[in-house]
Z-matrix of the N, CA and C atoms (Angstrom, degrees):
N
C 1 1.468
C 2 1.543 1 109.03
N 3 1.340 2 117.99 1 -40.97
C 4 1.432 3 121.11 2 179.55
C 5 1.549 4 111.40 3 -60.27
N 6 1.318 5 116.95 4 -38.80
C 7 1.445 6 121.34 5 178.40
C 8 1.506 7 111.50 6 -61.34
N 9 1.346 8 113.35 7 -42.36
C 10 1.504 9 116.38 8 178.85
C 11 1.493 10 113.52 9 -66.03
N 12 1.310 11 118.10 10 -39.50
C 13 1.481 12 121.20 11 -179.31
C 14 1.545 13 111.38 12 -74.56
N 15 1.328 14 114.81 13 -45.08
C 16 1.503 15 116.89 14 -174.41
C 17 1.528 16 113.48 15 -87.20
N 18 1.309 17 117.14 16 -15.96
C 19 1.452 18 120.69 17 -177.65
C 20 1.488 19 113.67 18 75.00
N 21 1.342 20 116.98 19 3.58
C 22 1.463 21 120.39 20 177.95
C 23 1.535 22 111.30 21 -84.18
N 24 1.272 23 115.86 22 137.93
C 25 1.453 24 121.51 23 176.61
C 26 1.542 25 108.85 24 -91.55
N 27 1.286 26 117.36 25 131.72
C 28 1.463 27 121.65 26 179.16
C 29 1.543 28 106.58 27 -73.43
N 30 1.299 29 114.27 28 153.14
C 31 1.489 30 120.37 29 -179.11
C 32 1.506 31 110.87 30 -79.39
N 33 1.284 32 115.90 31 143.81
C 34 1.467 33 120.84 32 177.50
C 35 1.490 34 109.04 33 -78.13
N 36 1.361 35 115.98 34 171.66
C 37 1.437 36 121.64 35 175.71
C 38 1.535 37 109.74 36 -60.15
N 39 1.296 38 117.84 37 -40.90
C 40 1.461 39 120.95 38 -179.64
C 41 1.539 40 111.19 39 -64.97
N 42 1.365 41 116.51 40 -40.71
C 43 1.452 42 119.76 41 176.27
C 44 1.512 43 111.36 42 -59.34
N 45 1.340 44 115.96 43 -44.61
C 46 1.486 45 120.43 44 -178.37
C 47 1.532 46 112.30 45 -65.16
N 48 1.359 47 116.04 46 -37.77
C 49 1.472 48 119.01 47 178.45
C 50 1.515 49 108.23 48 -67.33
N 51 1.332 50 117.49 49 -46.41
C 52 1.476 51 119.69 50 177.36
C 53 1.532 52 112.35 51 -56.67
N 54 1.329 53 115.12 52 -45.33
C 55 1.475 54 119.64 53 179.54
C 56 1.527 55 110.98 54 -57.62
N 57 1.337 56 116.22 55 -43.31
C 58 1.448 57 121.13 56 -179.89
C 59 1.546 58 112.46 57 -65.00
N 60 1.328 59 115.94 58 -44.62
C 61 1.427 60 121.11 59 -178.57
C 62 1.552 61 111.34 60 -66.88
N 63 1.338 62 115.41 61 -41.13
C 64 1.459 63 118.30 62 178.39
C 65 1.537 64 109.82 63 -68.62
N 66 1.328 65 116.98 64 -41.96
C 67 1.455 66 122.46 65 177.14
C 68 1.541 67 114.18 66 -56.87
N 69 1.334 68 113.82 67 -34.26
C 70 1.477 69 118.50 68 178.27
C 71 1.543 70 113.64 69 -85.59
N 72 1.290 71 115.31 70 -1.21
C 73 1.459 72 120.96 71 178.71
C 74 1.544 73 113.40 72 79.63
N 75 1.326 74 117.29 73 15.92
C 76 1.466 75 120.60 74 179.58
C 77 1.510 76 113.45 75 -86.93
N 78 1.327 77 117.90 76 -18.08
C 79 1.452 78 123.06 77 175.75
C 80 1.493 79 109.00 78 -132.90
N 81 1.332 80 115.00 79 148.25
C 82 1.454 81 120.20 80 177.37
C 83 1.515 82 108.46 81 -93.84
N 84 1.327 83 117.88 82 -28.72
C 85 1.497 84 122.08 83 179.92
C 86 1.489 85 108.00 84 -145.81
N 87 1.298 86 118.09 85 156.73
C 88 1.502 87 121.23 86 -176.68
C 89 1.527 88 113.07 87 -62.87
N 90 1.333 89 112.85 88 147.76
C 91 1.470 90 119.67 89 174.76
C 92 1.527 91 108.12 90 -94.20
N 93 1.323 92 116.56 91 156.39
C 94 1.462 93 121.15 92 173.94
C 95 1.530 94 109.05 93 -74.35
N 96 1.306 95 115.75 94 162.98
C 97 1.460 96 119.59 95 175.27
C 98 1.510 97 111.71 96 -55.00
N 99 1.305 98 118.43 97 -44.26
C 100 1.439 99 122.39 98 179.43
C 101 1.547 100 112.76 99 -62.90
N 102 1.335 101 115.43 100 -41.16
C 103 1.466 102 119.58 101 177.93
C 104 1.539 103 111.59 102 -63.89
N 105 1.354 104 115.39 103 -41.44
C 106 1.475 105 118.54 104 179.95
C 107 1.554 106 110.98 105 -61.82
N 108 1.313 107 116.71 106 -48.27
C 109 1.442 108 120.61 107 -178.26
C 110 1.524 109 111.38 108 -64.84
N 111 1.335 110 118.00 109 -33.28
C 112 1.435 111 119.23 110 178.69
C 113 1.500 112 114.43 111 -63.78
N 114 1.304 113 116.74 112 -30.57
C 115 1.478 114 119.70 113 -177.19
C 116 1.490 115 113.87 114 -103.33
N 117 1.328 116 118.88 115 -5.51
C 118 1.471 117 118.33 116 -176.21
C 119 1.504 118 114.46 117 -123.18
N 120 1.341 119 118.81 118 -19.52
C 121 1.456 120 120.34 119 -172.79
C 122 1.522 121 107.68 120 -116.24
N 123 1.342 122 117.29 121 83.42
C 124 1.439 123 121.71 122 -175.23
C 125 1.488 124 108.68 123 -92.95
N 126 1.329 125 116.28 124 125.62
C 127 1.463 126 121.56 125 179.69
C 128 1.525 127 108.30 126 -112.28
N 129 1.330 128 115.14 127 145.27
C 130 1.472 129 121.05 128 179.08
C 131 1.490 130 108.08 129 -111.90
N 132 1.324 131 115.63 130 121.37
C 133 1.483 132 119.68 131 -177.70
C 134 1.512 133 114.48 132 -107.98
N 135 1.330 134 116.33 133 -8.94
C 136 1.465 135 117.72 134 -178.23
C 137 1.524 136 112.66 135 -98.23
N 138 1.310 137 117.25 136 0.63
C 139 1.475 138 120.98 137 -179.99
C 140 1.500 139 116.20 138 77.89
N 141 1.301 140 118.33 139 -4.23
C 142 1.476 141 122.22 140 -177.95
C 143 1.541 142 113.98 141 -87.95
N 144 1.299 143 117.31 142 -17.84
C 145 1.433 144 120.82 143 179.51
C 146 1.527 145 111.32 144 88.77
N 147 1.306 146 114.30 145 -173.98
C 148 1.485 147 120.23 146 -179.55
C 149 1.520 148 109.83 147 -107.69
N 150 1.260 149 116.24 148 130.30
C 151 1.459 150 121.15 149 -179.27
C 152 1.538 151 109.51 150 -88.96
N 153 1.320 152 115.30 151 110.68
C 154 1.480 153 120.63 152 178.61
C 155 1.546 154 107.18 153 -63.52
N 156 1.289 155 118.45 154 -40.64
C 157 1.490 156 122.01 155 177.28
C 158 1.480 157 111.51 156 -59.28
N 159 1.298 158 117.14 157 -43.09
C 160 1.498 159 118.76 158 177.72
C 161 1.498 160 112.79 159 -65.47
N 162 1.330 161 116.81 160 -40.52
C 163 1.463 162 120.15 161 177.06
C 164 1.502 163 109.31 162 -61.53
N 165 1.343 164 117.93 163 -45.27
C 166 1.472 165 120.02 164 179.90
C 167 1.538 166 112.05 165 -59.41
N 168 1.304 167 115.35 166 -40.19
C 169 1.488 168 117.44 167 -178.22
C 170 1.540 169 110.88 168 -71.71
N 171 1.298 170 119.87 169 -26.15
C 172 1.434 171 123.87 170 177.34
C 173 1.516 172 110.79 171 -81.62
N 174 1.298 173 116.56 172 -24.57
C 175 1.509 174 119.94 173 -174.24
C 176 1.521 175 110.01 174 -122.60
N 177 1.270 176 118.09 175 47.06
C 178 1.482 177 122.25 176 -174.70
C 179 1.507 178 113.60 177 -55.87
N 180 1.326 179 119.06 178 -29.01
C 181 1.446 180 120.69 179 -175.62
C 182 1.526 181 111.51 180 -84.64
N 183 1.326 182 116.36 181 1.88
C 184 1.473 183 122.28 182 -179.09
C 185 1.498 184 111.72 183 -112.94
N 186 1.280 185 119.32 184 157.69
C 187 1.457 186 125.20 185 -179.26
C 188 1.530 187 108.98 186 -109.81
N 189 1.291 188 118.83 187 124.71
C 190 1.477 189 121.89 188 176.69
C 191 1.503 190 109.06 189 -76.94
N 192 1.317 191 115.21 190 120.51
C 193 1.479 192 120.12 191 -175.52
C 194 1.533 193 111.97 192 -96.41
N 195 1.316 194 116.85 193 -30.69
C 196 1.462 195 117.98 194 -174.01
C 197 1.555 196 109.01 195 -164.54
N 198 1.330 197 114.28 196 147.57
C 199 1.476 198 121.28 197 175.72
C 200 1.521 199 106.38 198 -138.51
N 201 1.323 200 115.39 199 129.15
C 202 1.471 201 120.49 200 175.87
C 203 1.535 202 110.25 201 -141.52
N 204 1.305 203 115.46 202 141.63
C 205 1.445 204 120.38 203 172.79
C 206 1.556 205 107.33 204 -89.69
N 207 1.318 206 117.68 205 162.74
C 208 1.433 207 118.67 206 176.51
C 209 1.493 208 112.93 207 -57.26
N 210 1.350 209 117.72 208 -26.94
C 211 1.448 210 120.77 209 -179.78
C 212 1.552 211 110.88 210 -65.36
N 213 1.310 212 117.56 211 -17.31
C 214 1.495 213 120.93 212 176.68
C 215 1.547 214 108.72 213 -58.12
N 216 1.323 215 117.04 214 -28.85
C 217 1.436 216 119.95 215 -177.05
C 218 1.517 217 116.12 216 -92.27
N 219 1.339 218 116.98 217 1.46
C 220 1.463 219 120.87 218 178.36
C 221 1.559 220 110.50 219 144.09
N 222 1.285 221 114.61 220 -167.00
C 223 1.459 222 121.43 221 -176.09
C 224 1.559 223 109.59 222 -67.02
N 225 1.305 224 116.15 223 132.52
C 226 1.439 225 121.01 224 178.87
C 227 1.527 226 108.06 225 -73.67
N 228 1.309 227 115.09 226 143.37
C 229 1.461 228 122.42 227 178.05
C 230 1.517 229 112.79 228 -54.95
N 231 1.348 230 113.45 229 -41.90
C 232 1.477 231 120.69 230 -176.81
C 233 1.568 232 111.70 231 -62.89
N 234 1.318 233 118.58 232 -20.44
C 235 1.457 234 120.29 233 -178.24
C 236 1.525 235 112.24 234 -99.33
N 237 1.339 236 116.93 235 -2.11
C 238 1.476 237 119.40 236 179.73
C 239 1.529 238 109.78 237 -76.61
N 240 1.323 239 114.24 238 145.50
C 241 1.479 240 120.00 239 178.72
C 242 1.527 241 107.18 240 -78.34
N 243 1.350 242 115.46 241 150.86
C 244 1.480 243 119.11 242 177.97
C 245 1.514 244 110.87 243 -64.61
N 246 1.293 245 118.10 244 159.46
C 247 1.475 246 123.33 245 173.96
C 248 1.506 247 108.01 246 -63.94
N 249 1.258 248 115.77 247 163.41
C 250 1.477 249 122.02 248 -177.53
C 251 1.545 250 111.02 249 -58.48
N 252 1.338 251 118.68 250 -27.92
C 253 1.486 252 121.63 251 178.69
C 254 1.522 253 110.97 252 -72.22
N 255 1.347 254 115.40 253 -10.49
C 256 1.438 255 117.98 254 -177.09
C 257 1.524 256 115.41 255 86.44
N 258 1.318 257 115.29 256 -8.69
C 259 1.470 258 120.38 257 -179.27
C 260 1.543 259 108.89 258 -92.93
N 261 1.281 260 114.26 259 140.77
C 262 1.510 261 119.86 260 176.35
C 263 1.562 262 105.53 261 -103.68
N 264 1.279 263 114.04 262 139.98
C 265 1.449 264 119.66 263 176.10
C 266 1.534 265 109.34 264 -90.72
N 267 1.276 266 116.18 265 131.07
C 268 1.483 267 120.27 266 -179.69
C 269 1.489 268 109.80 267 -84.25
């Protein structure tokens, strides 16, 4: 409702992330949505996981600041019990 009355557009998730990264001095200019997902949303399709050691060897001129698995944010979907009907929702 506020957007309709004020004419102001609320910022997207991507805008907010860029604002935070620029504010911390980590970026000089905003990244596109595609660029942000390329560097932040790493998926593993071979089941082996991501080797932090391999990443370090490939990025020796960079400093690793933080590593978190999705489980850092709560219970992993893969460890949840099925619903009482026995069906799992995808």
